[in-house]
TIRO-2110 file (N, C-alpha, C; in Angstrom, 1 decimal):
// TIRO-2110
-73.2, 82.2, 54.7, N, 1, A
-73.3, 83.7, 54.0, CA, 1, A
-75.3, 83.7, 54.3, C, 1, A
-75.4, 85.0, 54.5, N, 2, A
-76.9, 85.1, 55.2, CA, 2, A
-77.9, 85.5, 54.0, C, 2, A
-79.0, 84.8, 54.0, N, 3, A
-79.8, 84.9, 53.2, CA, 3, A
-80.6, 86.4, 53.1, C, 3, A
-80.4, 87.4, 52.0, N, 4, A
-80.8, 88.4, 52.4, CA, 4, A
-82.8, 88.7, 52.3, C, 4, A
-83.0, 87.6, 52.0, N, 5, A
-84.5, 87.0, 51.8, CA, 5, A
-85.3, 87.1, 52.5, C, 5, A
-84.6, 86.7, 53.8, N, 6, A
-84.9, 86.3, 55.2, CA, 6, A
-85.1, 87.3, 56.1, C, 6, A
-86.4, 87.8, 56.7, N, 7, A
-86.3, 89.0, 57.5, CA, 7, A
-85.4, 88.6, 58.8, C, 7, A
-85.0, 89.7, 59.3, N, 8, A
-84.0, 90.0, 60.7, CA, 8, A
-85.1, 89.7, 61.5, C, 8, A
-86.4, 89.9, 61.7, N, 9, A
-87.2, 89.7, 62.9, CA, 9, A
-88.2, 88.6, 62.7, C, 9, A
-88.6, 87.7, 63.6, N, 10, A
-89.8, 86.6, 63.4, CA, 10, A
-91.0, 87.2, 63.0, C, 10, A
-91.8, 86.3, 62.7, N, 11, A
-93.6, 87.0, 62.2, CA, 11, A
-94.0, 87.4, 63.8, C, 11, A
-94.6, 88.3, 63.9, N, 12, A
-94.9, 89.0, 64.7, CA, 12, A
-96.2, 88.4, 65.2, C, 12, A
-96.9, 87.5, 64.7, N, 13, A
-98.3, 86.6, 65.1, CA, 13, A
-97.7, 85.5, 65.4, C, 13, A
-96.9, 84.7, 64.7, N, 14, A
-96.5, 83.2, 65.3, CA, 14, A
-95.1, 82.9, 65.9, C, 14, A
-94.2, 83.7, 65.2, N, 15, A
-92.6, 83.7, 65.6, CA, 15, A
-91.7, 82.7, 64.3, C, 15, A
-92.8, 82.5, 63.5, N, 16, A
-91.9, 81.6, 62.3, CA, 16, A
-91.3, 82.8, 61.8, C, 16, A
-90.1, 81.9, 60.7, N, 17, A
-89.4, 82.9, 59.9, CA, 17, A
-90.1, 83.3, 59.2, C, 17, A
-89.7, 85.0, 58.2, N, 18, A
-90.6, 85.6, 57.7, CA, 18, A
-89.4, 85.7, 55.9, C, 18, A
-90.3, 85.4, 54.8, N, 19, A
-89.2, 85.4, 54.0, CA, 19, A
-89.8, 86.5, 53.0, C, 19, A
-89.2, 87.0, 52.2, N, 20, A
-89.4, 88.2, 50.6, CA, 20, A
-90.2, 87.5, 50.3, C, 20, A
-91.6, 87.5, 49.7, N, 21, A
-92.1, 86.9, 48.4, CA, 21, A
-92.8, 87.2, 47.7, C, 21, A
-92.3, 87.3, 46.0, N, 22, A
-93.5, 87.9, 45.1, CA, 22, A
-94.9, 87.4, 45.3, C, 22, A
-95.9, 88.7, 45.1, N, 23, A
-97.4, 88.2, 45.0, CA, 23, A
-97.8, 87.8, 46.4, C, 23, A
-97.3, 88.4, 47.5, N, 24, A
-97.7, 87.6, 48.8, CA, 24, A
-98.7, 89.0, 49.3, C, 24, A
-98.8, 90.1, 49.2, N, 25, A
-99.5, 91.0, 49.5, CA, 25, A
-100.6, 91.3, 48.6, C, 25, A
-101.7, 91.1, 48.9, N, 26, A
-103.3, 91.6, 47.9, CA, 26, A
-103.8, 92.6, 49.0, C, 26, A
-104.1, 93.7, 47.7, N, 27, A
-104.7, 94.7, 48.6, CA, 27, A
-105.7, 95.4, 47.2, C, 27, A
-107.1, 94.5, 47.1, N, 28, A
-107.8, 95.5, 45.9, CA, 28, A
-107.7, 94.4, 44.8, C, 28, A
-107.0, 94.8, 43.9, N, 29, A
-106.6, 94.1, 42.6, CA, 29, A
-105.4, 94.3, 42.5, C, 29, A
-104.4, 95.2, 43.5, N, 30, A
-103.2, 95.1, 43.7, CA, 30, A
-102.2, 93.9, 44.4, C, 30, A
-101.8, 93.6, 43.8, N, 31, A
-100.5, 92.7, 44.2, CA, 31, A
-99.3, 92.8, 44.4, C, 31, A
-98.3, 92.8, 45.2, N, 32, A
-96.8, 93.3, 45.5, CA, 32, A
-96.2, 91.9, 46.5, C, 32, A
-95.0, 92.3, 46.3, N, 33, A
-94.0, 91.5, 47.2, CA, 33, A
-94.2, 92.0, 48.6, C, 33, A
-94.0, 90.9, 49.5, N, 34, A
-93.8, 91.4, 51.2, CA, 34, A
-93.5, 90.3, 51.7, C, 34, A
-93.1, 90.5, 52.9, N, 35, A
-92.6, 89.3, 53.7, CA, 35, A
-93.8, 88.3, 54.1, C, 35, A
-93.7, 87.3, 53.7, N, 36, A
-94.6, 86.2, 54.5, CA, 36, A
-94.0, 85.1, 55.4, C, 36, A
-94.4, 84.5, 56.2, N, 37, A
-94.0, 83.4, 57.2, CA, 37, A
-95.2, 82.1, 56.2, C, 37, A
-94.0, 80.9, 57.0, N, 38, A
-94.9, 79.6, 56.7, CA, 38, A
-96.2, 79.4, 56.7, C, 38, A
-96.5, 79.7, 57.9, N, 39, A
-97.9, 80.0, 58.2, CA, 39, A
-98.8, 81.0, 57.6, C, 39, A
-98.4, 81.9, 56.6, N, 40, A
-99.7, 82.5, 55.4, CA, 40, A
-99.5, 83.9, 56.2, C, 40, A
-99.1, 84.4, 57.5, N, 41, A
-99.0, 85.9, 57.6, CA, 41, A
-98.2, 86.6, 57.1, C, 41, A
-98.6, 87.7, 56.6, N, 42, A
-97.9, 88.8, 55.4, CA, 42, A
-98.0, 90.0, 56.6, C, 42, A
-96.6, 90.8, 56.4, N, 43, A
-96.6, 92.2, 56.8, CA, 43, A
-96.9, 93.2, 55.7, C, 43, A
-97.4, 94.0, 55.9, N, 44, A
-97.7, 94.9, 55.2, CA, 44, A
-96.4, 95.6, 54.5, C, 44, A
-96.5, 95.2, 52.9, N, 45, A
-95.1, 96.2, 52.6, CA, 45, A
-94.7, 97.5, 53.0, C, 45, A
-95.8, 98.3, 53.2, N, 46, A
-95.3, 99.5, 53.9, CA, 46, A
-94.9, 100.1, 54.7, C, 46, A
-94.9, 99.0, 55.5, N, 47, A
-94.1, 98.8, 56.7, CA, 47, A
-92.4, 98.4, 56.6, C, 47, A
-92.2, 98.1, 55.9, N, 48, A
-91.1, 97.5, 55.7, CA, 48, A
-90.3, 97.9, 53.9, C, 48, A
-90.1, 99.3, 54.3, N, 49, A
-89.4, 100.2, 53.5, CA, 49, A
-88.2, 99.8, 52.5, C, 49, A
-87.9, 99.9, 51.4, N, 50, A
-86.6, 99.6, 51.0, CA, 50, A
-85.9, 100.5, 51.6, C, 50, A
-84.3, 99.9, 51.6, N, 51, A
-83.2, 100.6, 52.4, CA, 51, A
-82.7, 101.6, 51.0, C, 51, A
-82.4, 102.4, 51.0, N, 52, A
-81.6, 103.4, 50.0, CA, 52, A
-80.3, 102.8, 49.5, C, 52, A
-79.3, 102.2, 50.9, N, 53, A
-78.4, 102.1, 51.0, CA, 53, A
-78.0, 100.6, 50.5, C, 53, A
-78.8, 99.6, 51.2, N, 54, A
-78.1, 98.0, 50.6, CA, 54, A
-79.4, 97.8, 49.6, C, 54, A
-80.6, 98.3, 49.6, N, 55, A
-81.6, 97.9, 48.7, CA, 55, A
-82.8, 96.6, 49.2, C, 55, A
-82.6, 96.2, 50.5, N, 56, A
-83.6, 95.1, 51.1, CA, 56, A
-84.7, 96.0, 51.9, C, 56, A
-85.6, 95.2, 52.1, N, 57, A
-86.6, 95.6, 53.0, CA, 57, A
-86.8, 95.1, 54.2, C, 57, A
-85.7, 95.1, 54.4, N, 58, A
-85.7, 94.3, 56.1, CA, 58, A
-85.4, 95.6, 56.9, C, 58, A
-86.6, 96.6, 57.4, N, 59, A
-86.3, 97.7, 57.9, CA, 59, A
-87.4, 97.9, 58.8, C, 59, A
-87.4, 98.7, 60.0, N, 60, A
-88.3, 99.0, 60.7, CA, 60, A
-88.5, 100.4, 60.7, C, 60, A
-89.6, 100.7, 61.3, N, 61, A
-90.1, 102.0, 61.8, CA, 61, A
-89.3, 102.8, 62.6, C, 61, A
-88.7, 103.5, 63.0, N, 62, A
-88.3, 103.8, 64.5, CA, 62, A
-88.5, 105.2, 64.7, C, 62, A
-89.3, 105.9, 64.0, N, 63, A
-90.5, 107.5, 64.5, CA, 63, A
-91.0, 108.1, 63.4, C, 63, A
-91.7, 109.1, 63.7, N, 64, A
-92.5, 110.0, 62.6, CA, 64, A
-92.5, 111.4, 63.3, C, 64, A
-92.4, 112.2, 62.0, N, 65, A
-92.3, 113.5, 62.6, CA, 65, A
-93.5, 114.2, 61.5, C, 65, A
-93.6, 115.6, 61.7, N, 66, A
-94.7, 115.9, 60.7, CA, 66, A
-94.1, 115.5, 58.8, C, 66, A
-93.1, 115.8, 58.6, N, 67, A
-92.4, 115.7, 57.3, CA, 67, A
-92.0, 114.3, 57.2, C, 67, A
-91.8, 113.3, 57.7, N, 68, A
-91.2, 112.1, 57.4, CA, 68, A
-91.6, 110.9, 58.4, C, 68, A
-91.3, 110.0, 58.0, N, 69, A
-91.5, 108.8, 58.5, CA, 69, A
-89.9, 108.3, 58.7, C, 69, A
-89.4, 107.6, 60.1, N, 70, A
-87.9, 107.4, 59.8, CA, 70, A
-88.1, 106.0, 60.1, C, 70, A
-86.7, 105.1, 59.4, N, 71, A
-86.6, 103.7, 59.5, CA, 71, A
-85.0, 103.5, 59.5, C, 71, A
-85.0, 102.2, 60.1, N, 72, A
-83.6, 101.7, 60.2, CA, 72, A
-83.5, 100.5, 59.4, C, 72, A
-82.3, 100.0, 58.6, N, 73, A
-82.2, 99.0, 58.2, CA, 73, A
-81.5, 97.9, 59.3, C, 73, A
-82.2, 96.6, 59.4, N, 74, A
-81.6, 95.5, 60.3, CA, 74, A
-80.8, 95.0, 59.6, C, 74, A
-80.2, 95.3, 58.3, N, 75, A
-79.1, 94.8, 57.6, CA, 75, A
-78.1, 95.3, 57.7, C, 75, A
-78.2, 97.0, 57.3, N, 76, A
-76.7, 97.4, 56.8, CA, 76, A
-76.9, 98.9, 58.4, C, 76, A
-77.9, 98.6, 59.3, N, 77, A
-78.0, 99.4, 60.4, CA, 77, A
-78.4, 101.2, 59.7, C, 77, A
-78.3, 101.5, 58.4, N, 78, A
-78.5, 102.6, 57.7, CA, 78, A
-79.7, 103.4, 58.5, C, 78, A
-79.7, 104.3, 58.8, N, 79, A
-81.0, 105.1, 59.1, CA, 79, A
-81.5, 105.9, 58.2, C, 79, A
-82.9, 106.3, 57.6, N, 80, A
-83.3, 106.7, 56.4, CA, 80, A
-84.8, 107.4, 57.0, C, 80, A
-85.2, 108.2, 55.7, N, 81, A
-86.6, 108.8, 56.2, CA, 81, A
-87.1, 108.5, 54.5, C, 81, A
-88.7, 108.4, 55.1, N, 82, A
-89.4, 108.1, 53.8, CA, 82, A
-90.1, 109.9, 54.0, C, 82, A
-90.5, 110.8, 52.9, N, 83, A
-91.3, 111.8, 53.5, CA, 83, A
-92.8, 111.1, 53.5, C, 83, A
-93.7, 112.0, 54.0, N, 84, A
-94.9, 111.4, 54.4, CA, 84, A
-95.6, 111.6, 53.1, C, 84, A
-95.5, 112.2, 52.4, N, 85, A
-96.3, 112.9, 51.2, CA, 85, A
-96.2, 112.3, 49.7, C, 85, A
-95.0, 111.7, 50.0, N, 86, A
-94.4, 111.0, 48.9, CA, 86, A
-93.4, 109.7, 49.5, C, 86, A
-93.1, 108.5, 48.3, N, 87, A
-92.2, 107.9, 49.0, CA, 87, A
-90.9, 108.3, 48.3, C, 87, A
-90.5, 109.6, 48.1, N, 88, A
-88.8, 109.9, 48.6, CA, 88, A
-87.9, 109.5, 49.5, C, 88, A
-87.3, 109.2, 49.6, N, 89, A
-86.0, 108.5, 50.8, CA, 89, A
-85.2, 109.9, 51.1, C, 89, A
-84.9, 109.9, 52.2, N, 90, A
-84.2, 111.0, 52.7, CA, 90, A
-82.8, 110.2, 53.5, C, 90, A
-81.6, 110.2, 53.3, N, 91, A
-80.9, 109.3, 53.8, CA, 91, A
-79.9, 110.2, 54.7, C, 91, A
-80.2, 109.9, 56.5, N, 92, A
-79.7, 110.8, 57.5, CA, 92, A
-78.6, 110.0, 57.9, C, 92, A
END
């Protein structure tokens, strides 16, 4: 059984396994969940959008247009877009 909290891709800084962790992302007074490796490296959660199909954040950006940022889920292979002016998802 696959652990859906572990990111499919390793940490881009050190190659360690990445785990979806509550309170890992700090930006000013805001705190949120993000992927963090055992060495403390954190991926900006804005770069790992939640898949509207399966609900995990194990996604990668695949392109950008004037209207939207395109993503692909590494778990279910769903392609989707997030409008650039909001967080509304557009499944493609």
